[in-house]
Structures are given as C-alpha cells and as structure tokens.
C-alpha positions as CSV (number, residue, x, y, z in Angstrom):
1,M,-4.4,13.9,12.0
2,D,-7.0,17.1,12.3
3,T,-10.5,15.4,12.2
4,K,-11.5,19.0,11.5
5,K,-9.3,19.6,8.3
6,E,-10.3,19.0,4.9
7,I,-8.3,16.4,3.0
8,R,-7.7,18.2,-0.9
9,V,-8.0,15.4,-3.7
10,M,-6.8,15.1,-6.6
11,I,-8.9,12.8,-9.2
12,V,-6.5,11.2,-12.3
13,G,-8.1,9.5,-14.9
14,D,-8.8,10.1,-18.8
15,F,-12.3,10.0,-18.9
16,L,-14.2,13.3,-17.9
17,I,-17.4,11.4,-16.8
18,F,-15.0,9.1,-14.6
19,R,-13.8,12.5,-13.0
20,S,-16.9,14.3,-12.4
21,G,-18.8,11.6,-11.3
22,L,-16.2,10.8,-8.9
23,K,-16.0,14.6,-8.0
24,M,-20.1,14.8,-7.3
25,L,-19.2,11.3,-4.7
26,L,-16.0,12.6,-3.0
27,E,-17.9,16.2,-1.7
28,T,-21.0,14.8,-0.3
29,E,-18.4,14.0,2.3
30,N,-17.7,17.1,3.9
31,K,-14.1,16.6,5.1
32,I,-13.2,16.0,1.5
33,R,-12.9,18.0,-1.5
34,V,-12.0,18.2,-4.9
35,G,-8.7,20.4,-5.0
36,G,-8.1,19.7,-9.1
37,E,-8.9,17.1,-11.6
38,A,-6.1,15.9,-14.4
39,A,-6.7,13.8,-17.5
40,D,-3.3,11.9,-17.2
41,L,0.1,11.6,-15.2
42,T,1.9,14.3,-17.4
43,E,-1.2,17.0,-16.9
44,A,-1.5,15.8,-12.9
45,A,2.5,16.6,-12.7
46,N,2.0,20.1,-14.0
47,L,-0.6,20.3,-11.5
48,I,0.2,18.8,-8.3
49,D,2.7,21.7,-7.4
50,K,0.0,24.4,-7.8
51,I,-2.9,21.7,-6.0
52,K,-1.0,20.7,-3.5
53,P,-3.2,17.6,-2.8
54,D,-3.1,15.9,0.0
55,V,-4.3,12.8,-1.9
56,L,-3.9,11.5,-4.9
57,L,-6.5,9.5,-6.5
58,I,-5.6,7.4,-9.8
59,D,-7.5,5.5,-12.1
60,S,-5.3,2.2,-12.5
61,D,-5.6,2.7,-16.2
62,Q,-2.9,5.1,-15.7
63,I,-0.1,3.2,-14.1
64,D,-1.0,0.5,-16.3
65,N,0.3,3.3,-19.1
66,G,4.4,3.3,-18.0
67,N,4.8,6.1,-17.3
68,F,4.1,6.4,-13.3
69,T,7.5,5.9,-12.7
70,T,8.9,8.7,-14.3
71,F,5.7,11.1,-12.6
72,L,6.9,9.7,-9.3
73,T,10.3,10.7,-9.8
74,A,9.1,14.6,-11.3
75,Q,7.4,15.1,-7.5
76,K,8.7,17.4,-5.8
77,N,6.3,17.2,-2.7
78,Y,5.2,13.5,-2.3
79,A,1.5,12.9,-2.0
80,P,0.2,9.9,-1.1
81,I,-1.8,7.9,-3.6
82,I,-4.5,5.5,-4.0
83,I,-5.2,3.2,-6.9
84,L,-8.3,2.8,-8.1
85,T,-8.9,-0.3,-9.9
86,N,-11.4,-2.9,-11.3
87,S,-9.0,-5.7,-11.9
88,I,-9.4,-8.8,-10.5
89,N,-5.9,-9.4,-11.9
90,A,-3.5,-10.5,-8.8
91,E,-0.3,-10.0,-10.8
92,S,-1.6,-5.9,-11.2
93,H,-2.2,-5.7,-7.5
94,Q,1.3,-7.3,-7.2
95,K,2.9,-4.8,-9.5
96,Y,0.9,-1.7,-7.8
97,L,2.6,-2.6,-4.0
98,L,5.7,-2.8,-5.6
99,L,5.9,0.6,-7.1
100,G,4.8,2.1,-3.7
101,I,1.6,3.1,-3.9
102,D,-0.2,3.8,-0.7
103,G,-3.6,2.3,-1.3
104,L,-5.9,0.4,-3.6
105,V,-9.4,0.2,-3.6
106,S,-11.5,-1.8,-6.1
107,K,-14.3,0.1,-8.0
108,E,-16.5,-2.3,-7.1
109,Q,-16.7,-0.8,-3.6
110,N,-18.8,1.4,-2.4
111,A,-18.4,5.1,-1.4
112,E,-17.6,4.4,2.4
113,I,-14.7,1.8,1.8
114,L,-13.3,4.9,-0.8
115,F,-13.7,8.0,2.1
116,H,-12.0,5.6,4.5
117,A,-9.3,4.9,2.4
118,I,-8.6,8.5,2.2
119,K,-8.6,9.2,5.5
120,K,-6.4,6.8,5.9
121,V,-3.7,7.4,3.6
122,S,-4.0,11.1,4.3
123,S,-2.7,10.4,7.7
124,G,0.3,8.5,6.9
125,D,-1.1,5.2,6.8
126,V,-2.0,2.8,4.4
127,Y,-5.2,1.3,2.7
128,F,-6.0,-2.1,0.6
129,D,-8.6,-4.3,0.1
130,R,-8.9,-7.2,2.2
131,K,-10.0,-8.8,-1.3
132,L,-7.9,-7.7,-3.5
133,M,-4.7,-8.3,-1.1
134,S,-5.9,-11.9,-0.3
135,E,-5.5,-12.5,-3.9
136,T,-2.0,-10.6,-4.3
137,I,-0.7,-12.2,-1.0
138,K,-2.0,-15.6,-2.9
139,Q,-0.1,-15.1,-6.4
140,L,3.3,-14.2,-3.7
141,V,3.1,-17.6,-2.2
142,N,2.1,-18.9,-5.6
143,E,5.4,-17.8,-7.1
144,R,7.4,-18.3,-3.4
145,N,6.5,-21.9,-3.9
146,L,8.0,-22.3,-7.7
147,I,11.2,-20.9,-7.3
148,P,13.6,-22.8,-5.7
149,E,15.8,-22.0,-2.6
150,K,18.9,-22.0,-4.3
151,L,17.9,-19.3,-6.6
152,Y,17.1,-16.5,-3.8
153,T,20.2,-14.6,-3.3
154,Y,19.2,-12.1,-0.6
155,N,21.2,-12.7,3.0
156,S,19.0,-12.3,5.9
157,S,21.6,-12.5,8.1
158,V,21.9,-8.6,8.2
159,L,18.6,-8.9,10.3
160,T,19.5,-9.8,14.0
161,E,17.5,-12.4,15.2
162,R,15.3,-10.3,17.1
163,E,15.2,-8.5,14.2
164,L,13.8,-11.7,12.2
165,E,10.9,-12.1,15.1
166,V,9.7,-8.5,14.9
167,L,9.5,-9.1,11.3
168,M,7.7,-12.8,11.8
169,L,5.3,-11.5,14.2
170,L,4.8,-8.1,11.5
171,C,4.0,-10.4,8.4
172,R,1.4,-12.1,11.0
173,G,-0.8,-8.7,10.8
174,M,0.5,-7.6,14.2
175,K,0.6,-4.3,15.1
176,N,3.6,-2.8,17.0
177,K,1.5,-3.0,20.7
178,I,1.2,-7.2,20.2
179,I,4.7,-7.7,18.8
180,A,5.5,-5.7,21.8
181,E,3.4,-8.3,24.3
182,N,4.5,-11.5,22.3
183,L,8.3,-10.4,22.6
184,F,8.1,-9.4,26.6
185,I,9.7,-5.5,25.3
186,T,8.5,-1.9,25.1
187,E,6.5,-0.9,21.6
188,T,9.6,1.9,21.9
189,T,11.7,-0.7,21.4
190,V,9.6,-2.7,18.9
191,R,9.3,0.9,16.6
192,H,13.9,1.1,17.3
193,H,14.0,-2.6,15.7
194,L,11.6,-1.6,12.6
195,T,13.4,1.6,12.0
196,S,16.5,-1.2,11.9
197,I,15.2,-3.3,9.8
198,F,13.7,-0.6,7.4
199,E,17.2,0.7,7.3
200,K,19.0,-2.8,6.3
201,L,16.3,-3.8,3.9
202,K,16.4,-0.3,2.1
203,V,11.8,-0.3,2.3
204,N,9.7,2.3,3.3
205,S,7.0,0.7,4.6
206,R,5.2,-1.7,6.4
207,L,3.3,-2.9,3.4
208,E,6.5,-2.8,1.1
209,L,8.7,-4.7,3.9
210,V,5.7,-7.7,4.1
211,V,6.1,-8.0,0.5
212,H,9.6,-8.1,0.2
213,A,9.8,-10.4,3.2
214,F,7.4,-13.0,1.1
215,R,9.3,-12.4,-1.9
216,E,13.0,-12.8,-0.5
217,K,12.0,-15.8,2.3
218,L,12.7,-14.0,5.3
219,V,9.9,-15.7,6.9
220,K,8.1,-18.9,6.2
221,I,4.7,-19.3,5.6
222,P,3.1,-22.2,7.3
223,A,1.5,-24.8,5.6
224,E,-2.0,-23.9,6.0
225,Q,-1.0,-20.3,5.1
226,T,0.2,-21.9,1.5
227,Q,-2.9,-24.0,1.5
228,S,-5.1,-21.0,1.8
229,A,-3.6,-18.6,1.6
230,G,-6.4,-16.1,1.0
231,N,-6.8,-16.0,4.4
232,Y,-3.5,-14.4,5.4
233,K,-3.0,-11.2,7.6
234,L,-1.3,-8.4,6.1
235,A,-0.1,-6.3,8.1
236,K,-1.8,-2.6,7.9
237,T,-4.7,-4.3,5.7
238,E,-8.6,-3.2,6.6
239,S,-11.9,-5.0,5.6
C-alpha cells in the first residue's frame, strides 16, 4: 500500500449525529478522508459507484436489518467493509464473519484502533478486535462440542496430508513464514498450498478458512483451548 495515498471512506449509518461525529473523528487522521455518507444500505448502493470508497464503514444496525446480502450482490466493484458494533453478542459477531466482512471494531475502542483497522483493510488485509473475536471463537467451540460428530458431512479427504498440516498451523495463528519454518518448506510453497485449500473448500480469505475449519472440524481444538477458548489465536487477528 502507498503510505502517501489518502484512504477514501464511506460511512453508512441511520443517525446523522453518528455520521457527523464519525466524520469529524476520521478526518483528524491526515491519511483518511470521508468521501461520502449514506443513511442506509439502499442509499449507499446508489452512491457507491460515484464515491468509489476504499473502505466502507458500516454501523452494525444496518447489517442486522437483513438486506446486507442484497447490498453485496449489487456492488459492481467490491470495497472492503468494516462493521462498527456495540454488541457483545458472540452470535452476532459470528454472523458478521460468515457474511464475509473484512473488519469488525467495537465502538468502545479508541480512535487509533479504528484508524489502524481502516488502514489494514484498505491494504487488502483483515482486522478483527481481539476481544470480540475471542468470544466469537469461544461460541464456535461450544457449538462444535454440542453437535455429534456423525452430523458433520463435510469430507476433509479433499485436502492432502500436507494441506491439512498447513491448515492446522494457520488455525494456530501462524503466519506464512512461521508455517514454512515449521514444515521445512518455502513461503512460496505455503502460498501454493493455501491457494489450493481456498479453491477446494470454496473460501475467499484466511479468516473465512479458519471459521470454516472450526465449524466443520477439519482441525482439532486441543482440550486446553476448549477450556479457555478466549485465548485461541486467530489468523490475522490484531490486538
């Protein structure tokens, strides 16, 4: 990412005071500029091609209204999405993850965290508040333990033994370099394996892959992690 380039943000939220306050806050950061605002996803869909934002910053209330999938489908050019939430409900966070968003930030966080999240997702990465993600992973673990093994129909045999090894290390929070060192292979080989895994499992990001692996029991969660799942390290999760 060009560090000199301004990041154009579009704010989506139904309260004018929310949008105005957020705009003033964002523009205190000289690398971020608010290019437009919308009261809801319908208005945002009509403005997005004109504004061409680098990042969409959306109030979680808009996602909960139920037309988010329609909004995504209507986008011609995808812009990374960060959800701002004040919810502590792990089920809501899990739903956001499965919708394929790029970032999730609590409204209780300070401005620097939000700025950092915007910069991360605008560069093609993902950002998820560690506290929020800890509760979400804990919820996924609990669901996993409540459902009998026989109800899982996903056939993990589509992955090779090496791909399963890469997946397991990824789900422990390791980056490509560390995975390569552990498996005595190159980072390029790790990337090739990940590309193959993405294609076979039909996922589009490392985060989606981790969530999928937990839900489908493609990797085993150690007993100590089940007991304290809030400490589980998720790939590309930031503190």
